[in-house]
N, C-alpha and C positions, 0 to 999 in steps of 0.2 A: 447343386448346393448340398453340403453334407450336414447330416443331423447329428450334432455333437451332444450326446447325452451323458458323457462321462462327468462325474462329479469332480470339481477341482480339489486339489490337495489342500488341506488346512495349513494355514501359515501360522506357525507357533513362534516365529522369530521375535515377536513383540512381547512374549510372556517370559516370566522368570524361568530359568533353566529347570527348576524343580516342579513348575506348574505345567506338566505335560500329561498326556494320556498315560495311565498306569493301572496296574491291577491293584484294586483296593477292596476293602471289606465294607459292605453296606452297614451303615450305622443303625439301621432298623432291624434287619434280619440276619446279618453277619455273613451273607453270601458273598463270595468273591466275584467281582465284575470289573470290566474295563471302564475306568473313570476318565472323563474328558479333561479333568483338571481339579484344582483345589475346591472349587465350588460344587463339584459333583460328588456327593457322598452317599446318595441313595441309588440302589440298582433300579433298572427300568420297571421291574415288577412293583416295587414299593412306591416309586414315583407315580405310576399310573393309579395305584390304589389310593394314594394321597390325593391326587387331583380329582378322582371320581368321588371321594368322600366329601370334598369341598363343594362339589356341584350339588350335592343333595341338600 
């Protein structure tokens, strides 16, 4: 039996053609990052900062 650990490719066929991964500017710190779509406007650093401050 083979151990298939490869992550499957994302299926973006159901999304609007402009709602794709793209280089965007973070709304918080203005750093350029690769966004996963329209709803992703904070870079990973700002998202982790935001979620850790909510836990406090």
